[in-house]
Structures are given as structure tokens and as C-alpha cells.
KEPARO-920606 format. One record per residue (C-alpha): residue number from 1; x, y, z. Coordinates in nm, 3 decimals. Layout:
KEPARO-920606
    n       px       py       pz
  NUM        X        Y        Z
...
//
This chain:
KEPARO-920606
    n       px       py       pz
    1    0.000    0.000    0.000
    2    0.118    0.350   -0.083
    3    0.209    0.582    0.206
    4   -0.073    0.806    0.331
    5    0.067    1.116    0.158
    6    0.058    0.947   -0.182
    7   -0.284    0.789   -0.122
    8   -0.426    1.132   -0.049
    9   -0.259    1.289   -0.351
   10   -0.313    1.004   -0.594
   11   -0.685    1.020   -0.671
   12   -0.685    0.831   -0.998
   13   -0.475    0.674   -1.272
   14   -0.558    0.645   -1.637
   15   -0.485    0.376   -1.899
   16   -0.349    0.517   -2.222
   17   -0.601    0.416   -2.489
   18   -0.565    0.683   -2.754
   19   -0.385    1.001   -2.844
   20   -0.552    1.284   -3.026
   21   -0.386    1.609   -3.109
   22   -0.443    1.947   -3.261
   23   -0.178    2.205   -3.325
   24   -0.332    2.529   -3.443
   25   -0.535    2.415   -3.741
   26   -0.875    2.314   -3.601
   27   -1.168    2.367   -3.840
   28   -1.380    2.562   -3.591
   29   -1.109    2.824   -3.548
   30   -0.956    3.065   -3.796
   31   -0.588    3.155   -3.824
   32   -0.465    3.509   -3.863
   33   -0.310    3.595   -4.198
   34    0.049    3.475   -4.234
   35    0.143    3.814   -4.373
   36    0.019    4.009   -4.071
   37    0.312    4.169   -3.893
   38    0.370    4.026   -3.548
   39    0.469    4.376   -3.443
   40    0.118    4.506   -3.507
   41   -0.068    4.199   -3.381
   42   -0.273    4.298   -3.075
   43   -0.366    4.086   -2.777
   44   -0.663    3.877   -2.881
   45   -0.960    3.759   -2.671
   46   -1.162    3.456   -2.781
   47   -1.540    3.451   -2.795
   48   -1.732    3.168   -2.632
   49   -1.762    2.987   -2.964
   50   -1.446    3.070   -3.159
   51   -1.079    3.085   -3.074
   52   -0.839    3.211   -3.340
   53   -0.512    3.032   -3.398
   54   -0.168    3.155   -3.500
   55    0.092    2.960   -3.695
   56    0.456    2.923   -3.604
   57    0.578    3.147   -3.888
   58    0.357    3.438   -3.788
   59    0.459    3.402   -3.424
   60    0.826    3.389   -3.519
   61    0.842    3.063   -3.328
   62    1.079    2.768   -3.363
   63    0.843    2.469   -3.413
   64    1.109    2.224   -3.296
   65    1.093    2.370   -2.945
   66    0.714    2.328   -2.934
   67    0.752    1.970   -3.056
   68    1.002    1.899   -2.778
   69    0.764    2.040   -2.516
   70    0.461    1.848   -2.645
   71    0.659    1.525   -2.671
   72    0.772    1.568   -2.311
   73    0.416    1.645   -2.202
   74    0.289    1.327   -2.367
   75    0.562    1.115   -2.214
   76    0.488    1.265   -1.872
   77    0.121    1.163   -1.846
   78   -0.044    1.486   -1.962
   79   -0.411    1.489   -2.061
   80   -0.426    1.831   -2.223
   81   -0.197    2.123   -2.312
   82   -0.285    2.465   -2.454
   83   -0.023    2.720   -2.560
   84   -0.135    3.078   -2.629
   85    0.072    3.349   -2.794
   86   -0.084    3.695   -2.762
   87   -0.414    3.521   -2.691
   88   -0.428    3.302   -2.999
   89   -0.376    2.925   -2.989
   90   -0.024    2.842   -3.101
   91   -0.050    2.473   -3.011
   92   -0.298    2.242   -2.844
   93   -0.291    1.871   -2.780
   94   -0.486    1.606   -2.590
   95   -0.403    1.251   -2.487
   96   -0.586    0.939   -2.364
   97   -0.914    1.040   -2.526
   98   -0.928    1.372   -2.339
   99   -1.122    1.656   -2.502
  100   -1.144    2.035   -2.501
  101   -1.451    2.030   -2.274
  102   -1.347    1.762   -2.025
  103   -1.270    1.911   -1.680
  104   -0.979    1.800   -1.465
  105   -0.908    1.868   -1.099
  106   -0.701    2.187   -1.076
  107   -0.600    2.134   -0.712
  108   -0.379    2.423   -0.593
  109   -0.404    2.607   -0.924
  110   -0.726    2.723   -0.757
  111   -0.525    2.927   -0.508
  112   -0.436    3.186   -0.771
  113   -0.805    3.227   -0.859
  114   -0.875    3.293   -0.491
  115   -0.599    3.553   -0.491
  116   -0.780    3.737   -0.772
  117   -1.114    3.708   -0.593
  118   -0.967    3.857   -0.275
  119   -0.832    4.145   -0.481
  120   -1.175    4.199   -0.634
  121   -1.341    4.193   -0.291
  122   -1.093    4.457   -0.175
  123   -1.165    4.673   -0.482
  124   -1.539    4.647   -0.409
  125   -1.491    4.729   -0.041
  126   -1.613    4.396    0.095
  127   -1.265    4.351    0.244
  128   -1.089    4.662    0.373
  129   -0.744    4.558    0.258
  130   -0.469    4.303    0.310
  131   -0.391    4.440    0.656
  132   -0.740    4.365    0.784
  133   -0.755    4.099    1.054
  134   -0.888    3.765    0.937
  135   -1.079    3.745    1.267
  136   -1.317    4.012    1.135
  137   -1.461    3.730    0.923
  138   -1.377    3.429    1.142
  139   -1.574    3.443    1.464
  140   -1.373    3.149    1.601
  141   -1.065    3.371    1.641
  142   -1.216    3.681    1.796
  143   -1.135    3.583    2.155
  144   -0.774    3.487    2.082
  145   -0.519    3.774    2.081
  146   -0.268    3.553    1.895
  147   -0.513    3.465    1.617
  148   -0.647    3.821    1.588
  149   -0.302    3.927    1.469
  150   -0.331    3.709    1.155
  151   -0.417    3.928    0.857
  152   -0.546    3.869    0.504
  153   -0.188    3.933    0.387
  154   -0.060    3.653    0.608
  155   -0.307    3.402    0.462
  156   -0.237    3.510    0.103
  157    0.140    3.488    0.147
  158    0.157    3.155    0.336
  159    0.293    3.324    0.646
  160   -0.004    3.293    0.884
  161    0.204    3.133    1.162
  162   -0.043    2.852    1.235
  163    0.097    2.514    1.333
  164    0.179    2.353    0.999
  165    0.387    2.074    0.853
  166    0.298    1.774    0.641
  167    0.092    1.603    0.910
  168   -0.141    1.899    0.951
  169   -0.152    1.944    0.574
  170   -0.290    1.592    0.542
  171   -0.526    1.624    0.837
  172   -0.676    1.932    0.680
  173   -0.714    1.768    0.339
  174   -0.887    1.469    0.500
  175   -1.106    1.677    0.730
  176   -1.468    1.721    0.626
  177   -1.474    2.063    0.793
  178   -1.146    2.231    0.711
  179   -1.256    2.565    0.854
  180   -1.312    2.405    1.194
  181   -0.979    2.224    1.167
  182   -0.785    2.534    1.059
  183   -0.934    2.773    1.313
  184   -0.852    2.526    1.592
  185   -0.480    2.519    1.509
  186   -0.253    2.703    1.754
  187   -0.027    2.989    1.648
  188    0.336    2.867    1.645
  189    0.507    3.162    1.476
  190    0.446    3.533    1.475
  191    0.225    3.608    1.171
  192    0.439    3.727    0.883
  193    0.759    3.580    1.028
  194    0.764    3.222    0.891
  195    0.678    3.078    0.547
  196    0.489    2.750    0.538
  197    0.282    2.603    0.254
  198   -0.031    2.592    0.469
  199   -0.326    2.439    0.287
  200   -0.576    2.479    0.571
  201   -0.469    2.836    0.638
  202   -0.529    2.911    0.272
  203   -0.876    2.752    0.270
  204   -0.984    3.000    0.536
  205   -0.985    3.252    0.252
  206   -1.280    3.060    0.105
  207   -1.476    3.129    0.423
  208   -1.355    3.488    0.439
  209   -1.472    3.554    0.082
  210   -1.812    3.405    0.156
  211   -1.848    3.606    0.477
  212   -1.725    3.927    0.312
  213   -1.939    3.905   -0.002
  214   -2.238    3.726    0.150
  215   -2.231    3.485   -0.143
  216   -2.132    3.121   -0.191
  217   -1.784    3.097   -0.339
  218   -1.913    2.932   -0.657
  219   -2.152    3.220   -0.726
  220   -1.892    3.488   -0.656
  221   -1.632    3.312   -0.872
  222   -1.881    3.275   -1.157
  223   -1.992    3.636   -1.138
  224   -1.646    3.791   -1.120
  225   -1.433    3.563   -1.338
  226   -1.590    3.256   -1.497
  227   -1.890    3.408   -1.676
  228   -1.727    3.731   -1.799
  229   -1.441    3.547   -1.973
  230   -1.635    3.242   -2.093
  231   -1.507    2.972   -1.858
  232   -1.812    2.750   -1.912
  233   -1.659    2.422   -1.797
  234   -1.523    2.529   -1.458
  235   -1.679    2.469   -1.115
  236   -1.573    2.436   -0.753
  237   -1.554    2.081   -0.615
  238   -1.666    2.020   -0.257
  239   -1.580    1.784    0.026
  240   -1.731    1.440   -0.021
  241   -1.941    1.454    0.296
  242   -1.970    1.831    0.330
  243   -2.105    1.996    0.016
  244   -2.078    2.339    0.177
  245   -1.697    2.309    0.199
  246   -1.529    2.402   -0.130
  247   -1.196    2.239   -0.207
  248   -1.056    2.301   -0.555
  249   -1.169    2.401   -0.903
  250   -1.234    2.153   -1.180
  251   -1.147    2.310   -1.515
  252   -1.026    2.244   -1.869
  253   -0.696    2.345   -2.031
  254   -0.884    2.595   -2.249
  255   -1.081    2.745   -1.960
  256   -0.762    2.774   -1.757
  257   -0.593    2.943   -2.054
  258   -0.870    3.205   -2.053
  259   -0.786    3.290   -1.694
  260   -0.415    3.301   -1.776
  261   -0.491    3.538   -2.063
  262   -0.697    3.759   -1.830
  263   -0.399    3.786   -1.596
  264   -0.158    3.844   -1.886
  265   -0.386    4.132   -1.989
  266   -0.356    4.281   -1.639
  267   -0.713    4.192   -1.549
  268   -0.872    4.353   -1.855
  269   -1.082    4.125   -2.075
  270   -1.140    4.284   -2.412
  271   -1.193    4.629   -2.264
  272   -1.363    4.528   -1.938
  273   -1.152    4.562   -1.623
  274   -1.242    4.255   -1.416
  275   -0.943    4.253   -1.178
  276   -0.755    4.567   -1.082
  277   -0.422    4.586   -1.261
  278   -0.254    4.715   -0.946
  279   -0.374    4.410   -0.754
  280   -0.229    4.167   -1.007
  281    0.101    4.355   -0.999
  282    0.106    4.323   -0.619
  283   -0.004    3.959   -0.625
  284    0.272    3.857   -0.867
  285    0.555    4.020   -0.672
  286    0.726    3.862   -0.369
  287    0.489    3.907   -0.074
  288    0.761    3.845    0.186
  289    1.097    3.863    0.003
  290    1.303    3.762    0.306
  291    1.084    3.458    0.376
  292    1.036    3.331    0.020
  293    1.131    3.554   -0.276
  294    0.959    3.311   -0.514
  295    0.605    3.341   -0.374
  296    0.352    3.621   -0.407
  297   -0.015    3.623   -0.313
  298   -0.083    3.257   -0.396
  299    0.127    3.277   -0.715
  300    0.467    3.110   -0.772
  301    0.727    3.353   -0.909
  302    1.039    3.304   -1.115
  303    1.346    3.525   -1.086
  304    1.422    3.472   -0.718
  305    1.756    3.332   -0.611
  306    1.596    3.068   -0.390
  307    1.263    2.923   -0.277
  308    1.115    2.690   -0.020
  309    0.997    2.356   -0.158
  310    0.644    2.289   -0.024
  311    0.603    2.060    0.278
  312    0.959    1.928    0.296
  313    1.111    2.246    0.445
  314    1.395    2.231    0.194
  315    1.545    2.552    0.059
  316    1.639    2.538   -0.310
  317    1.902    2.790   -0.421
  318    1.787    2.850   -0.779
  319    1.496    3.007   -0.966
  320    1.190    2.783   -0.979
  321    1.168    2.782   -1.361
  322    1.526    2.748   -1.480
  323    1.581    2.870   -1.835
  324    1.263    3.081   -1.837
  325    1.237    3.463   -1.823
  326    1.254    3.619   -1.479
  327    0.903    3.763   -1.513
  328    0.745    3.416   -1.540
  329    0.484    3.336   -1.277
  330    0.246    3.045   -1.236
  331   -0.051    2.885   -1.068
  332    0.067    2.536   -0.972
  333   -0.137    2.242   -0.848
  334   -0.080    1.892   -0.721
  335    0.034    1.637   -0.977
  336    0.150    1.901   -1.226
  337   -0.162    2.102   -1.296
  338   -0.026    2.426   -1.443
  339   -0.108    2.776   -1.562
  340    0.212    2.952   -1.666
  341    0.217    3.322   -1.759
  342    0.522    3.482   -1.922
  343    0.450    3.853   -1.991
  344    0.778    3.922   -2.174
  345    0.687    3.649   -2.426
  346    0.311    3.728   -2.445
  347    0.276    3.364   -2.346
  348    0.019    3.158   -2.154
  349    0.056    2.780   -2.118
  350   -0.174    2.536   -1.941
  351   -0.110    2.171   -1.865
  352   -0.343    1.924   -1.691
  353   -0.310    1.552   -1.632
  354   -0.154    1.297   -1.399
  355    0.171    1.358   -1.213
  356    0.467    1.389   -1.449
  357    0.681    1.188   -1.209
  358    0.612    1.143   -0.837
  359    0.314    1.318   -0.679
  360    0.399    1.668   -0.557
  361    0.181    1.945   -0.408
  362    0.292    2.218   -0.651
  363    0.643    2.248   -0.798
  364    0.818    1.971   -0.988
  365    1.118    1.911   -1.214
  366    0.875    1.895   -1.507
  367    0.830    2.276   -1.497
  368    1.171    2.379   -1.628
  369    1.195    2.112   -1.898
  370    0.847    2.167   -2.038
  371    0.810    2.543   -2.006
  372    1.177    2.605   -2.081
  373    1.146    2.442   -2.425
  374    0.845    2.661   -2.508
  375    1.011    2.981   -2.390
  376    1.326    2.914   -2.591
  377    1.118    2.851   -2.903
  378    0.959    3.197   -2.875
  379    1.274    3.402   -2.822
  380    1.291    3.503   -3.192
  381    0.941    3.654   -3.164
  382    1.046    3.861   -2.865
  383    1.345    4.004   -3.047
  384    1.110    4.137   -3.318
  385    0.898    4.337   -3.074
  386    0.954    4.714   -3.111
  387    1.037    4.769   -2.744
  388    1.324    4.520   -2.775
  389    1.489    4.686   -3.074
//
């Protein structure tokens, strides 16, 4: 029998029965003219029905690098990959009979969505700001001076100070009432003084959003993100025996790419500002640079000199996405669920499937090999941009 950690994180396996693929030549989409200058090409937003494609020549992309990345993805148990360049589909592929509309568990990719929802709640005034005490929304903490010091910032940045570690991570995941479990944990570190990948601390943001907005999380997510950008195949999953307790999003590679494109566009979807640009800038910068320079507000960030690997308390002295631009950031979930955003390359990449290698809660060695090949293939396109002349 597998150890408990792997049983919890290994929900299913799939038998490879077929492989279907589509680069950027699907009949329901239309490609932009090969002769259109990539310098003048604007960021594109798909409709609900149609999604334009772009060919390698127009993007100034080395197709060999894309082939390397897709081959690696297929070998590493992927179910679906979407690569966007300036909003258009540069490449797309599915394996094992997976389809464009088939949702997959996003796991901790969902954290970055919650980050955006907190920012929206702050913009609307439902939450005063990141320095507001979490106890304003969590009645369980109002009589505890130690817990009252925990702020929204502390929960967003994984520095809440609650008793953590792998054992509590697993207890929270297995608990049918994670709010009750999390609010009962003692404070072991001063809030803001210790970084710990704290799943249960993070899930308190679900409750805080519901208390602040007076809406179920599914409704608020749909209203603020899913419906405006056409994410029609995305919903929140719930605990098996507690349907009121949300856990993670289930989404498709295409739906996830829409969210990545929204973030790439600084929260503006085809002229409609859905998430404040200033919030996304703040969320994708180190929240506590001295604690973990590679983590923002529930986003993983490239460009730092070191990072903490989740749950094993091991400091890695390198950027998290080796070989990728420093401005790369990502929403990362268990078993290699990915939304990568690379602003300097106008790039969004999503990957969903089974674990590439062993089961991990977020980061893995797959990141640098897969994303690195894609980034290198697009370097010629970047050199042609006017601002890089």
C-alpha cells in the first residue's frame, strides 16, 4: 500500500487508450493571416464559440521547441496542453481520449483564482485591505489575541504562523470541515515571520470571501471571473461529505488558458476591467521577500535566487523555472496542474493531467523542462517586438 501522503494525492490513474492532437489548425477556429506583422498583432480575446489560432511562422516561433515540449508532455502523463501566444492558440494537444470540454481537478491552481477574488473583494470594499484581521470574518478567532493578529496578507502569502507541517496538511485535506480544523490550530510563529505552505490556512480565505461578499464561493467566482471570460466548464468541487466546503476548481486546459490570458492582460478582458491591474502587480511580486522571494499572493514567481519547496522544508538555491524569463509566474497544483504566464513572451501555457513523475503538491522538475522548451522557441518573436529593438 502507498504511504498516506501518496494515497491522499493520488486520486486516480488512467490507462493510455488513444492520443488525439491538434496544433493550431482546427476547423472551428480561424488563423490570422500569415502576412500580418507580429509587431502590429494585438492581444486577442476569444469569444465563447471561436478561438483564433496563429501559426509558427507568424509568431516567429521555432516549431522544434514546441515539438520537444509536447513530446515531453505526452511522455509525462499529460491529458491536455494549450499554448497561447498573444491570446491566440499556437499549439494544443490532448491525450488518452481527453477533449477540449473535459474538466480535470485543478487542485492548488485554484489558489491563484482565490488571490484574484480577494483582490476583487478589496476593490469592491467587501474587504478593507490586506492588513485587515482575518478574525473580522472568522468568529472562532475573535477571543484569541494571537489569532487576531493574523491578517489577510498573512493568509495570502503563506505566512499565517499557524501550526503547519505535512501532518497537519494531510489532516486538513482529510477533514470534512477544514474551517473548523484550521481555526482550531494554535499559532506557532508570529504572523508574517515564517513561510509554510499551509493548505488549511489558505482555505480559510474561502470562508472569508463568503463572509465578506455574503455569497457562496461558486456564485462569486462565476460572477467575477468565470462568466465574464467564458469559462463554461469550470466549477468548484466540494468535500465528499460536506457539500458546503469548497476544495478546488475543476477546469479544462482551455478554460484555464482564458484565466491566464486575463492575468496576462492585467485583469482587462477585451476592454472590461475585471481585476484591478494594481492588484495583479502586487499579487505577482514577492509578498515576503526575506521569507520566500519566489512566492507572491498565492502565485509562484520566477526570478528569485531561492525558494522553499512545499512541505519538505527544503530551501532550493535556484529560480523555480530554470531557463525561463525572470518575469514568469504560475498557478501550480498537485500532480502538475499548471497555468504559466510569461509577460515578456506574451505567453500563456496550461497543462493538466496525472503527475509527471512522483506526486507533488505544486512544484516539480517537469516545470523547467516543459516550459523552458516553449520559452526558448519563442525568443525570436520577442526580439522582433519594437520595445526590444
